[in-house]
PDB file as gemmi writes it, atoms N, CA and C in Angstrom:
CRYST1    1.000    1.000    1.000  90.00  90.00  90.00 P 1                      
ATOM      1  N   MET A   1       1.010  -1.039  -0.099  1.00  0.00           N  
ATOM      2  CA  MET A   1      -0.077   0.044  -0.122  1.00  0.00           C  
ATOM      3  C   MET A   1       0.839   1.001   0.070  1.00  0.00           C  
ATOM      4  N   THR A   2       0.662   2.067  -0.826  1.00  0.00           N  
ATOM      5  CA  THR A   2       1.379   3.465  -0.787  1.00  0.00           C  
ATOM      6  C   THR A   2       0.472   4.480  -0.287  1.00  0.00           C  
ATOM      7  N   LEU A   3       1.139   5.194   0.308  1.00  0.00           N  
ATOM      8  CA  LEU A   3       0.461   6.329   1.106  1.00  0.00           C  
ATOM      9  C   LEU A   3       0.838   7.916   0.594  1.00  0.00           C  
ATOM     10  N   ASN A   4      -0.093   8.701   0.486  1.00  0.00           N  
ATOM     11  CA  ASN A   4       0.173   9.965  -0.059  1.00  0.00           C  
ATOM     12  C   ASN A   4      -0.417  11.077   0.981  1.00  0.00           C  
ATOM     13  N   TRP A   5      -0.544  12.501   0.622  1.00  0.00           N  
ATOM     14  CA  TRP A   5      -0.899  13.245   1.429  1.00  0.00           C  
ATOM     15  C   TRP A   5      -2.333  13.121   1.874  1.00  0.00           C  
ATOM     16  N   GLU A   6      -3.561  12.505   0.971  1.00  0.00           N  
ATOM     17  CA  GLU A   6      -4.689  12.395   0.752  1.00  0.00           C  
ATOM     18  C   GLU A   6      -5.054  11.107   1.868  1.00  0.00           C  
ATOM     19  N   SER A   7      -3.805  10.427   2.385  1.00  0.00           N  
ATOM     20  CA  SER A   7      -4.117   9.502   3.149  1.00  0.00           C  
ATOM     21  C   SER A   7      -3.796   9.598   4.612  1.00  0.00           C  
ATOM     22  N   THR A   8      -4.607  10.730   5.051  1.00  0.00           N  
ATOM     23  CA  THR A   8      -4.319  11.461   6.649  1.00  0.00           C  
ATOM     24  C   THR A   8      -4.600  10.096   7.519  1.00  0.00           C  
ATOM     25  N   TYR A   9      -5.804   9.454   7.550  1.00  0.00           N  
ATOM     26  CA  TYR A   9      -5.883   8.347   8.534  1.00  0.00           C  
ATOM     27  C   TYR A   9      -4.984   7.285   8.451  1.00  0.00           C  
ATOM     28  N   ALA A  10      -4.509   6.737   7.178  1.00  0.00           N  
ATOM     29  CA  ALA A  10      -3.721   5.718   7.028  1.00  0.00           C  
ATOM     30  C   ALA A  10      -2.271   6.075   7.651  1.00  0.00           C  
ATOM     31  N   ILE A  11      -2.044   7.354   7.436  1.00  0.00           N  
ATOM     32  CA  ILE A  11      -0.603   7.993   7.785  1.00  0.00           C  
ATOM     33  C   ILE A  11      -0.635   7.962   9.331  1.00  0.00           C  
ATOM     34  N   ALA A  12      -1.599   8.370   9.833  1.00  0.00           N  
ATOM     35  CA  ALA A  12      -1.895   8.486  11.225  1.00  0.00           C  
ATOM     36  C   ALA A  12      -1.600   7.141  12.137  1.00  0.00           C  
ATOM     37  N   LEU A  13      -2.240   6.319  11.500  1.00  0.00           N  
ATOM     38  CA  LEU A  13      -2.192   4.885  12.011  1.00  0.00           C  
ATOM     39  C   LEU A  13      -0.742   4.288  11.951  1.00  0.00           C  
ATOM     40  N   GLU A  14      -0.272   4.506  11.036  1.00  0.00           N  
ATOM     41  CA  GLU A  14       1.235   4.120  10.778  1.00  0.00           C  
ATOM     42  C   GLU A  14       2.174   4.794  11.705  1.00  0.00           C  
ATOM     43  N   LEU A  15       1.818   5.994  11.939  1.00  0.00           N  
ATOM     44  CA  LEU A  15       2.759   6.982  12.766  1.00  0.00           C  
ATOM     45  C   LEU A  15       2.378   6.633  14.241  1.00  0.00           C  
ATOM     46  N   ARG A  16       1.200   6.270  14.477  1.00  0.00           N  
ATOM     47  CA  ARG A  16       0.917   5.609  15.868  1.00  0.00           C  
ATOM     48  C   ARG A  16       1.706   4.178  16.249  1.00  0.00           C  
ATOM     49  N   ARG A  17       1.719   3.474  15.150  1.00  0.00           N  
ATOM     50  CA  ARG A  17       2.469   2.169  15.031  1.00  0.00           C  
ATOM     51  C   ARG A  17       3.781   2.254  15.523  1.00  0.00           C  
ATOM     52  N   GLN A  18       4.274   3.150  14.720  1.00  0.00           N  
ATOM     53  CA  GLN A  18       5.834   3.315  14.779  1.00  0.00           C  
ATOM     54  C   GLN A  18       6.591   4.328  15.868  1.00  0.00           C  
ATOM     55  N   HIS A  19       5.535   4.933  16.423  1.00  0.00           N  
ATOM     56  CA  HIS A  19       5.840   5.877  17.481  1.00  0.00           C  
ATOM     57  C   HIS A  19       4.888   5.676  18.752  1.00  0.00           C  
ATOM     58  N   PRO A  20       4.933   4.375  19.373  1.00  0.00           N  
ATOM     59  CA  PRO A  20       3.632   3.964  20.499  1.00  0.00           C  
ATOM     60  C   PRO A  20       3.811   4.794  21.935  1.00  0.00           C  
ATOM     61  N   ASN A  21       5.032   5.262  22.063  1.00  0.00           N  
ATOM     62  CA  ASN A  21       5.264   5.874  23.354  1.00  0.00           C  
ATOM     63  C   ASN A  21       5.298   7.346  23.414  1.00  0.00           C  
ATOM     64  N   ILE A  22       4.952   7.961  22.212  1.00  0.00           N  
ATOM     65  CA  ILE A  22       4.879   9.422  22.119  1.00  0.00           C  
ATOM     66  C   ILE A  22       3.711  10.073  22.551  1.00  0.00           C  
ATOM     67  N   ASN A  23       3.685  11.094  23.548  1.00  0.00           N  
ATOM     68  CA  ASN A  23       2.553  11.800  23.834  1.00  0.00           C  
ATOM     69  C   ASN A  23       2.077  12.627  22.838  1.00  0.00           C  
ATOM     70  N   ILE A  24       1.086  12.380  21.858  1.00  0.00           N  
ATOM     71  CA  ILE A  24       0.775  12.911  20.735  1.00  0.00           C  
ATOM     72  C   ILE A  24       0.529  14.421  21.139  1.00  0.00           C  
ATOM     73  N   GLU A  25       0.305  15.140  22.528  1.00  0.00           N  
ATOM     74  CA  GLU A  25      -0.209  16.469  22.693  1.00  0.00           C  
ATOM     75  C   GLU A  25       1.446  17.089  22.614  1.00  0.00           C  
ATOM     76  N   GLU A  26       2.515  16.562  22.607  1.00  0.00           N  
ATOM     77  CA  GLU A  26       3.762  17.005  22.566  1.00  0.00           C  
ATOM     78  C   GLU A  26       4.250  17.072  21.128  1.00  0.00           C  
ATOM     79  N   VAL A  27       3.470  16.436  20.151  1.00  0.00           N  
ATOM     80  CA  VAL A  27       4.151  16.280  18.682  1.00  0.00           C  
ATOM     81  C   VAL A  27       3.771  17.442  17.962  1.00  0.00           C  
ATOM     82  N   THR A  28       4.793  17.881  17.176  1.00  0.00           N  
ATOM     83  CA  THR A  28       4.681  19.083  16.379  1.00  0.00           C  
ATOM     84  C   THR A  28       4.186  18.877  14.922  1.00  0.00           C  
ATOM     85  N   LEU A  29       3.828  19.634  14.119  1.00  0.00           N  
ATOM     86  CA  LEU A  29       3.564  19.535  12.663  1.00  0.00           C  
ATOM     87  C   LEU A  29       4.769  19.314  12.178  1.00  0.00           C  
ATOM     88  N   LYS A  30       5.912  19.566  12.478  1.00  0.00           N  
ATOM     89  CA  LYS A  30       7.083  19.609  11.595  1.00  0.00           C  
ATOM     90  C   LYS A  30       7.517  18.253  11.982  1.00  0.00           C  
ATOM     91  N   GLN A  31       7.165  17.607  13.185  1.00  0.00           N  
ATOM     92  CA  GLN A  31       7.509  16.172  13.311  1.00  0.00           C  
ATOM     93  C   GLN A  31       6.782  15.150  12.680  1.00  0.00           C  
ATOM     94  N   ILE A  32       5.386  15.705  12.553  1.00  0.00           N  
ATOM     95  CA  ILE A  32       4.658  14.813  11.562  1.00  0.00           C  
ATOM     96  C   ILE A  32       5.110  14.895  10.120  1.00  0.00           C  
ATOM     97  N   TYR A  33       5.587  15.930   9.708  1.00  0.00           N  
ATOM     98  CA  TYR A  33       6.174  16.079   8.383  1.00  0.00           C  
ATOM     99  C   TYR A  33       7.102  15.184   8.114  1.00  0.00           C  
ATOM    100  N   ASP A  34       8.094  15.424   9.028  1.00  0.00           N  
ATOM    101  CA  ASP A  34       9.243  14.523   8.859  1.00  0.00           C  
ATOM    102  C   ASP A  34       9.100  13.128   8.952  1.00  0.00           C  
ATOM    103  N   TRP A  35       8.315  12.446  10.131  1.00  0.00           N  
ATOM    104  CA  TRP A  35       8.020  11.296  10.101  1.00  0.00           C  
ATOM    105  C   TRP A  35       7.390  10.676   9.199  1.00  0.00           C  
ATOM    106  N   THR A  36       6.184  11.615   8.424  1.00  0.00           N  
ATOM    107  CA  THR A  36       5.475  11.062   7.200  1.00  0.00           C  
ATOM    108  C   THR A  36       6.494  10.884   6.096  1.00  0.00           C  
ATOM    109  N   LEU A  37       7.312  11.637   5.679  1.00  0.00           N  
ATOM    110  CA  LEU A  37       8.308  11.482   4.907  1.00  0.00           C  
ATOM    111  C   LEU A  37       9.240  10.347   5.099  1.00  0.00           C  
ATOM    112  N   ALA A  38       9.496   9.807   6.125  1.00  0.00           N  
ATOM    113  CA  ALA A  38      10.329   8.689   6.496  1.00  0.00           C  
ATOM    114  C   ALA A  38       9.890   7.408   6.585  1.00  0.00           C  
ATOM    115  N   LEU A  39       8.409   7.374   6.231  1.00  0.00           N  
ATOM    116  CA  LEU A  39       7.552   6.128   5.886  1.00  0.00           C  
ATOM    117  C   LEU A  39       8.074   5.561   4.739  1.00  0.00           C  
ATOM    118  N   SER A  40       8.207   4.225   4.771  1.00  0.00           N  
ATOM    119  CA  SER A  40       8.613   3.492   3.652  1.00  0.00           C  
ATOM    120  C   SER A  40       7.519   3.435   2.704  1.00  0.00           C  
ATOM    121  N   GLU A  41       6.436   3.795   2.947  1.00  0.00           N  
ATOM    122  CA  GLU A  41       5.535   3.553   2.081  1.00  0.00           C  
ATOM    123  C   GLU A  41       4.683   4.870   1.590  1.00  0.00           C  
ATOM    124  N   PHE A  42       5.326   5.833   2.053  1.00  0.00           N  
ATOM    125  CA  PHE A  42       5.090   7.232   1.515  1.00  0.00           C  
ATOM    126  C   PHE A  42       5.636   7.394   0.204  1.00  0.00           C  
ATOM    127  N   GLU A  43       4.796   8.009  -0.767  1.00  0.00           N  
ATOM    128  CA  GLU A  43       5.203   8.036  -1.885  1.00  0.00           C  
ATOM    129  C   GLU A  43       4.432   9.155  -2.616  1.00  0.00           C  
ATOM    130  N   ASP A  44       4.719  10.483  -2.231  1.00  0.00           N  
ATOM    131  CA  ASP A  44       4.037  11.846  -2.497  1.00  0.00           C  
ATOM    132  C   ASP A  44       5.071  13.078  -2.638  1.00  0.00           C  
ATOM    133  N   ASP A  45       4.947  14.128  -3.232  1.00  0.00           N  
ATOM    134  CA  ASP A  45       5.840  15.227  -3.200  1.00  0.00           C  
ATOM    135  C   ASP A  45       5.670  15.926  -1.845  1.00  0.00           C  
ATOM    136  N   PRO A  46       6.890  15.924  -1.235  1.00  0.00           N  
ATOM    137  CA  PRO A  46       6.933  16.660  -0.030  1.00  0.00           C  
ATOM    138  C   PRO A  46       6.374  18.406  -0.061  1.00  0.00           C  
ATOM    139  N   ALA A  47       6.685  18.763  -1.141  1.00  0.00           N  
ATOM    140  CA  ALA A  47       6.458  20.109  -1.478  1.00  0.00           C  
ATOM    141  C   ALA A  47       4.420  20.538  -1.542  1.00  0.00           C  
ATOM    142  N   LEU A  48       3.907  19.136  -1.542  1.00  0.00           N  
ATOM    143  CA  LEU A  48       2.457  19.438  -1.522  1.00  0.00           C  
ATOM    144  C   LEU A  48       1.965  19.548  -0.002  1.00  0.00           C  
ATOM    145  N   ALA A  49       2.762  19.202   0.943  1.00  0.00           N  
ATOM    146  CA  ALA A  49       2.306  19.411   2.380  1.00  0.00           C  
ATOM    147  C   ALA A  49       1.964  20.805   2.740  1.00  0.00           C  
ATOM    148  N   ASN A  50       0.967  20.855   3.721  1.00  0.00           N  
ATOM    149  CA  ASN A  50       0.571  22.103   4.070  1.00  0.00           C  
ATOM    150  C   ASN A  50       0.286  22.086   5.598  1.00  0.00           C  
ATOM    151  N   ASP A  51      -0.012  22.798   6.379  1.00  0.00           N  
ATOM    152  CA  ASP A  51      -0.601  22.825   7.806  1.00  0.00           C  
ATOM    153  C   ASP A  51      -1.844  22.186   7.772  1.00  0.00           C  
ATOM    154  N   ASP A  52      -2.730  22.219   6.689  1.00  0.00           N  
ATOM    155  CA  ASP A  52      -4.193  21.869   6.843  1.00  0.00           C  
ATOM    156  C   ASP A  52      -3.976  20.151   6.866  1.00  0.00           C  
ATOM    157  N   ILE A  53      -2.959  19.870   6.191  1.00  0.00           N  
ATOM    158  CA  ILE A  53      -2.780  18.284   5.627  1.00  0.00           C  
ATOM    159  C   ILE A  53      -2.131  17.549   6.887  1.00  0.00           C  
ATOM    160  N   LEU A  54      -1.233  18.313   7.594  1.00  0.00           N  
ATOM    161  CA  LEU A  54      -0.379  18.008   8.625  1.00  0.00           C  
ATOM    162  C   LEU A  54      -1.516  18.052   9.947  1.00  0.00           C  
ATOM    163  N   TYR A  55      -2.099  18.954   9.984  1.00  0.00           N  
ATOM    164  CA  TYR A  55      -3.176  18.984  11.364  1.00  0.00           C  
ATOM    165  C   TYR A  55      -3.964  17.974  11.109  1.00  0.00           C  
ATOM    166  N   ALA A  56      -4.591  17.306   9.699  1.00  0.00           N  
ATOM    167  CA  ALA A  56      -5.775  16.419   9.596  1.00  0.00           C  
ATOM    168  C   ALA A  56      -5.003  14.907  10.275  1.00  0.00           C  
ATOM    169  N   ILE A  57      -3.679  14.921   9.814  1.00  0.00           N  
ATOM    170  CA  ILE A  57      -2.961  13.674  10.284  1.00  0.00           C  
ATOM    171  C   ILE A  57      -2.868  13.892  11.929  1.00  0.00           C  
ATOM    172  N   TYR A  58      -2.671  15.018  12.393  1.00  0.00           N  
ATOM    173  CA  TYR A  58      -2.459  15.064  13.912  1.00  0.00           C  
ATOM    174  C   TYR A  58      -3.901  14.728  14.487  1.00  0.00           C  
ATOM    175  N   GLN A  59      -4.833  15.272  13.813  1.00  0.00           N  
ATOM    176  CA  GLN A  59      -6.358  14.939  14.474  1.00  0.00           C  
ATOM    177  C   GLN A  59      -6.750  13.375  14.308  1.00  0.00           C  
ATOM    178  N   ASP A  60      -6.153  12.668  13.142  1.00  0.00           N  
ATOM    179  CA  ASP A  60      -6.531  11.516  13.075  1.00  0.00           C  
ATOM    180  C   ASP A  60      -5.773  10.754  14.244  1.00  0.00           C  
ATOM    181  N   TRP A  61      -4.684  10.980  14.146  1.00  0.00           N  
ATOM    182  CA  TRP A  61      -3.649  10.466  15.462  1.00  0.00           C  
ATOM    183  C   TRP A  61      -4.217  10.564  16.830  1.00  0.00           C  
ATOM    184  N   TYR A  62      -4.351  11.709  17.026  1.00  0.00           N  
ATOM    185  CA  TYR A  62      -4.915  12.089  18.274  1.00  0.00           C  
ATOM    186  C   TYR A  62      -6.210  11.506  18.617  1.00  0.00           C  
ATOM    187  N   GLU A  63      -7.110  11.315  17.767  1.00  0.00           N  
ATOM    188  CA  GLU A  63      -8.410  10.510  17.867  1.00  0.00           C  
ATOM    189  C   GLU A  63      -8.122   9.009  18.143  1.00  0.00           C  
ATOM    190  N   GLU A  64      -7.344   8.431  17.475  1.00  0.00           N  
ATOM    191  CA  GLU A  64      -6.537   7.095  17.880  1.00  0.00           C  
ATOM    192  C   GLU A  64      -6.116   7.043  19.317  1.00  0.00           C  
ATOM    193  N   TYR A  65      -5.363   8.073  19.326  1.00  0.00           N  
ATOM    194  CA  TYR A  65      -4.798   7.831  20.668  1.00  0.00           C  
ATOM    195  C   TYR A  65      -5.398   8.051  21.812  1.00  0.00           C  
ATOM    196  N   ILE A  66      -6.423   8.850  22.025  1.00  0.00           N  
ATOM    197  CA  ILE A  66      -7.616   8.941  23.078  1.00  0.00           C  
ATOM    198  C   ILE A  66      -8.353   7.778  23.015  1.00  0.00           C  
ATOM    199  N   ASN A  67      -8.803   7.208  21.888  1.00  0.00           N  
ATOM    200  CA  ASN A  67      -9.723   6.067  22.065  1.00  0.00           C  
ATOM    201  C   ASN A  67      -8.831   4.604  22.342  1.00  0.00           C  
ATOM    202  N   GLY A  68      -7.784   4.772  22.275  1.00  0.00           N  
ATOM    203  CA  GLY A  68      -7.084   3.486  22.420  1.00  0.00           C  
ATOM    204  C   GLY A  68      -6.408   3.424  23.576  1.00  0.00           C  
ATOM    205  N   GLN A  69      -6.523   4.528  24.452  1.00  0.00           N  
ATOM    206  CA  GLN A  69      -5.728   4.271  25.774  1.00  0.00           C  
ATOM    207  C   GLN A  69      -6.347   3.264  26.638  1.00  0.00           C  
TER     208      GLN A  69                                                      
END                                                                             
């Protein structure tokens, strides 16, 4: 499965899987950007990222974080 910037929920799940001990409330949009680009399944243009996309990933991750505890 390949990921792109439109795959915010799938990215959030993968980031949560790869960073299980992270306090989501301390994660920055810059960290989300960097970690997303580092995902082996991610195949999209880094220049297409914007705060709205990164925040959508954060929101999806946060929802999984609070519902999964």
